[in-house]
N, C-alpha and C positions, 0 to 999 in steps of 0.2 A: 111483553113477548110471552106467548104461551109456552108451557113446558113441552119439550120435544126430545125423545130419545133419552130420558132421564136427566135432562139439563134444566137448570133453573134460570130465572131471570138474570140477565147480566148486570151485576151491581157495579157501582163506582164510576159511572159515566163522567162526573165532573173531573176525575183525575186525568181525562184526556186533554184537559186544558193546562196541565202542569207537566213539565218535562225538564230534563237537565240532571246533571249528576255532579256531586262534589267529592269524588273519591269513594273508596270502599274499604272496609275491613277485610282481612283475609278469610274470615269464616262467612262471608256474605257474597252474593252476586253483585255485579255492578254493570256499568255501561261504558262502551267505547265512545259513543257519540251522544251529544246533546241535540237531538233532532225531534221534531214533532211526531207523535204516534199516528199510525194509520188506523182508521176505523172502517170496518166493513160489517154489514149486517150478518149476524150469525148464520142466517139461512143461506147466504151466499157462500160462506166458508164451508158449510155442510155440503152444499151442492158441489163445490170444487173437490172435496175430499171423499165424496160418497162412492160406494161400490157402483160400478158401471158409469162413473163420472169421468171427467177429463184426466184424472190421475190413476185410473184403473188400468194396470198393465195386463190384466187377464191371464190367460194361460201361455201367452207368448214368451219368448226368450230372445234377448239380443245382448250377447255377452261382450265385455271389453276384450281388447287384445292383449292387455298387459297387467291387469290387476287380479291376482289370485283371490278367490272369494274368502279365504281365511283372513286376509287383511281387513275385510269389512267387519267380520265378527271381532277381530282384534280392536277395531275402532270402538265397538260397543263396550268391550272390556275396559279400554282406556277411559271411556266416558264414566263408567261406574267406579273408576278409581279416583276421579277428580270431582264429580258432582253428585249430589243427592239432595233433592228438594222434597221435603215431606210435608210442607205446610200450604203450598199453593193449590189452586184448583183451576178448572177450565172455565169457571163461571163468574169469577170476580177479578177485579183489577189488583195486581200485586206490584208494589214498588220493589225493584230489583235489590236495592241496597238494604231493604228490610227483610229479605228472604234468607233464612239461614241455609248454609251449605253444610250438610252433615259430614261429607267427605272432606279431607284436607285438599286444598287446591294445588296439589303438587303430585308429581308422578312418583309416589313413595310406596305404592302397593299396599296401602292400608286396607284395601278391599280384600287382600290376601292375609295380611298379618294381623288385622284388627288393631287393637291397642298394644300388641306384644304379649309375650308369654305370661307376664304378671297380671295384666289387666284383662286379657282375653284367654285364660288358660284352657278353655273348652276347645280351642282350635289346635292345641298342641298335645303331643304325647305326654302322659303323666305317670306311667308306671315307674315305681321307685327304682327298680333295677335296670331300667332302660338307659343305656349310655347317651341316648339322644332325648332324654326327658327335658321338656320345655325348650327344645331346639328344633326338632322336626315337626312339621305340620301333619295333622291327621288326614288320612284319605280313607276311602272305603276298604282299602287293603288292610287296614288296621282292625277290621272287624266292624260289622254293622248289625243293627237290630231292625233295619228298615223292613217294612212290609210292602209287598207288591200285589197288584190286582191280578189274580189268576182266574179269569173268567167269572168275576163276581165274588170270588173268595180271596180274602187277604192271606197271603202266605209269606214266610220269611224270604227275603231276597237271597238267592243262592250266592255262596262265596265266590263262585266263578264270575258272577256279574259284579259283585260288590267291589272287587279289586279294580274294576274299570269305572268306578263311580265315586262320587263325593262321600264324605262322612255324613251319615244321616241319623235322624232320630227314629224311634219306632214308627212314628206317623209318616215318615218319608221326607221330613223337612231337612233340607241341606244345612249343615252346621258349618257355615262359611262366613267370611268377613263382610260380604255384601250379598243378601239373599237374591238380589236381582240377577246375579250370575247363574241362577238356575232357571231363568224364565224361558229358555229354549235349550234343546239338547246340545247343540253345537257349542253354545256359550258355556254350558255346564262342563262340557269336555275340555274346553279351553281353560277354565278355572282349575280343573284337575291337572292339566299339563303345567300350569304355573305352580301349583303345590308341589308337583314332582320336580319342577325346576329347582325350587328352593331346597328340597330334600336331597336332590342329586348333588347340588353344590356342597351341602353339609357333608355328605358322604365322601366326596372327593377331597375336601379340605381335611377331613378326619383321617383319611387313608394316605393322602399324598402331600398335604400342606399346599402352600401357594408358592410357585416358582422355587421349589426346593426347600422352603422354610416351613417348619411345623407351625400350626396355628394352635395356641393354648386352648384347652377345652373350655375355659371360662370365657374365651373370646369367640368361640365357634359360631354362636348364633349371630352376633353382631357382624362378624366378617362375612358370613354367608348372606345375611340380609343386605349388607352394603353391595356385595358383588351382584346379587340378584337385581337390586334396584338399578345399579349403574348399567348393567347389560340391558335391562328392560328399557331404560331411558335411551340408550344408544340405538336400540332397535326402533323405538318410536321415532326418533329424530332422523335416522339414517336409512330406514327401510320403509316404515309406514308413511311418513310424511311425503317423501318423493313419489310414492305410488299414488296418493290421493290428491296432493297439491301440485306436483310437478317439480322436477329438479331445479328448474329455472327460478321458481318462486322461493323455494327453500334456500337455495344458494344466495339469492338476493337478500333475504332476511338476515342470514348469517353474515353476509358481507357488508351490508349497508345499515343494518340495525332495524329495530322495530319502529314503525311509524304510527300505528293506530292503537296498539296495546302497550301502554306506558304507565303502569300503576305508579302513583306517587306516595302511596301509603308506606309507612315503615314496617307495617305488619306483613303477613304473608300475602302473596298476590291474590287478587280476586278473580272470579270467573265472569267474563263478560256475558251479558244476557244475549247479545247478538250472536255470540258463539254457541252458548248452551241451548238456546231455544230455536235457533235458525241454522246457522252455517254448519254446525257439527251434526245436524240431523240428516246430512247428505246420504249417509249409509243406508237409510230406509229405502232409498231408491235402488240400491245396488244388491240387495238381498234377493236371491232367486226364489221362485216358487218351489222349485225342486232342486235337490242337491245330492250328489254322489259322494259318500263319505268313506267308502271302502273300495279297494282295488277290485275292478270287475263287478262292483256292487250295483244295485238298482238305484234309479233316481227316486229320492224320497221327498215327500212334502215336508216343509219346515215344521208344520204343526199337524202332520198326518199321523196315521196309526202307529207307525214304527218309531218315529222320533218323539211322538207324544205332544201334549199341549203345554208342557213346561211344569216346573215345580213338582217333579215326581221322580222316584227312583228309576234307575236304569232297569229295564225289564226285557231287553232283547239284545242279543249279541250283534245284530245288524245295525244297532244304534250306536255302536262304539266308533268313534272318529279315528281314522288313520290320517294323521296330519300331513303325511306325504301326498295325500290326494288334494289337500286344500291350500297348501303352502309350498313354496319352492324349497326343496331340500337337496341333500347330496344324492338322493336316489334318482333325481331327475325324472320324476314321473310326468305323465300328462296331467297337469294340474287344472282343476276346474276354475274358471275365471268368474268374476262377479258380473252381475248385470250392468249394462251401461248406466252411467249417471245421467238421468234425465228426469222428467216430471212424473214418470210412471212408477207405481209400486206394485209388487206382487199381490195378487188377489187375496191371499191369506192375510196380508197385513191390513186389509181394509175391513176385516171382520175378526179381530183378535179373540181367540178362544178363552184366554185367561182374564179378560175384562168381564166381570160378572154384573156390573151395574154401570149404566151410562153409555157414553159414546164408545163404540168398538172399532171405528175406523182410525187407524194410526195417523193417516193423513189429516183427517179432520181434527183429531186431538192436537196435532202439531200446530195447525192453523189457529185453533182456538187458544192454545197456550201462548202463541206469539202475540195475539191480540190482548190477552190478559196481562202480559208483561209490557204493554205499551210499546211494542216494537215499531220503529219507523218503516216506511215502505222500502222496497229494494232500490227504487230509483233515488230516494233521498240518501241512502247509505252509499250507493255507487258514486253519486255526485260529490258527497263529502270526502270520498277517497280519491277524487280527482280523475275518475274514469272519463274517457271521451264521450261527448254527448251523443255521437252517432252510435256508439256501442250501447249506451243506455237505451236509446230509442229502439235499437234492433231487438234487445231483449224484451222491452216493454211490448212492442208490437207482437212478438212471438207469443208472449204470455197471454195477451188478449185474444189472439187467434185460438190458442189451445183451450182457454177457459171460455169457450163459446157458451153464451147464455148466462155467464156470471159477469157482473159489471165491475170492471177493474179501472174505471175511468179516474178514480181518485188515487189510485196507486196499486202496486202489486205487493202482496204480503212477502216479507223478506225471504222466508224459507222457499216459497214458490218461485220467487225471482231467481234465487241462487240455483235451483234445480234447472230452470229454463236456461240460465246463463251457462251451466255446464253442458246442456244439450246443444246449444247453438254456438258457443264459443269454445268451451272445453279447457282441458288442462294444458298449461304451458310447460311442455316437456323440455324443450330447449328454448333459449331466448328467441322470442318471436315465432316459435312453432307451437301452434295450438292444436290439440286433438280432441275433437268433439266426442263427448260421452265417456272419455277415459278417466276423467277426474274433475275436480272443482274448477270453475272458471276464475277469472281474475279477482273478483270481489270475494267470493267464498274462499278461495285458496289463501289469500292474504290474511283474512280473519283467522282461519284455522291455523295456518303456519305460525303467525305471530303469537297467537295465544299459547299454543303448545310449547313453542320454543321459549317463550317468556316464562311459562310456569317452571320450566327446568332451570333457566338462567337465574330466576329469582328465588330458587330453593337453595338455602345455604348448605344443604346436605348433598346436593346433586354433583355429578361429575363435572358439569360445566362450571359450577361455583367453586369446587374444591381443586379441580385439576383439569383445565381445558385441554391439556395435552394427553389426557388419558386415552388409551386405545385398548379395546377388548382383546386384541391379539397379543400385543406385547406386554400388557399390564393386567390382563384378566384371563378369562377362560376360552377366549376365541369365539364367543357367541356374537355374531354380527347381524343375523337376520331372524325374522319371525320363525321361519321353518326350523332353524337350528335351535331356537329356544323351545319350540313346541316339542321337539324330538330329542331334547337333551337327555331325558330319562324316560324310556318307554317300556311298555309291557306288550309283547306280541299279541295282536288281535287273534282270538281263537278261530280256527277254520271250521266250517260246518262239517 
């Protein structure tokens, strides 16, 4: 195959004759199903995910009725907390169980805390006289040496902007637990909100204790970290998952147990490749081309002039996110909702500005990565999960109609199948009630819900493992929703 768009020949074809999985270690990826992999020519995958192709949503907008757009960026934040693959590529076959996961496969906020104050001291306050030395996390409010581009000249970032930004190096690099959380401005602002969340908990425990009992200073970091993790886990399971998977599916997993994600290893739980490379990439369809992040503000392109192309210091007050605009909070604002979950992606995502070499279409990258990890077809996975044949045929026929000119006779790539499933069947909000485009369909929702619930259940430090009766209202700080977590500690956005 000739080189095209920076891609090399696809190596490892004999591996398509080998499949199956024998368990996995906690620091690796693994498989839910032992199914034969689907193979499609790379040219077909490129045609499917290309700009102006079947997955190009263009400039149009078709929003959900019930999913705040902040939930979708939160999904990206969660992904960066549980998975990081730094070894695989889009051009060669990878065995899931041989692929290291640099993140811990648990919802423990290691993307925020790093390895803790001792092993990652650069993330924490270090001044000798600071009462919160090695306890509070650094943000731009602690001072920054970052330079910003002022019309072609680098100048120091103003302190007025720095307090709304991450802690940065003089070159503008975000000094955070996972650098990917600076790849777009909204995600960067979400990471800042999580740093503030931890710091706010520290301050509250220092000032008021917990439920009337003082917290010893030597225990302050550990107790604040535990509370931050447990509230975060609660929000993921009780706010995020119902929005994207549906209350009916989440309740069924909690009530009847997990059926397809059942790790047998005595080590930490593994990340299923069907989840990481297909089902959990649903959010790429729900990111809008333009987004309003301030009250009465303008609609801004995700990678436009104001929000920037990612991995850069904040340089405009108009790029400061007011989370009351993107999540449900006590202010009861008119919250902007996410795009419907379907096979279409915003045009900006089909030409990513921060990809400097190789394929720039996020859709094509997802499809190629799925093939590199030997993912089975959507039809094979749906049948393995016991879905009705008429449902499978319905999604298959719709996928083939949408992918006009791309031959899907041998099967539908799993990620594409799940997007079409969401578009044609939709989220099971109540038992038997499906809402098209509002969230994941039956196969996608079960994979995502079981994996995330399983990651929390199998983590011995989580609230589900230590105290399944724990409640954030009676036993914590009262944080039950994403909006409450994002606005736990805020700094008023300056007015023009």
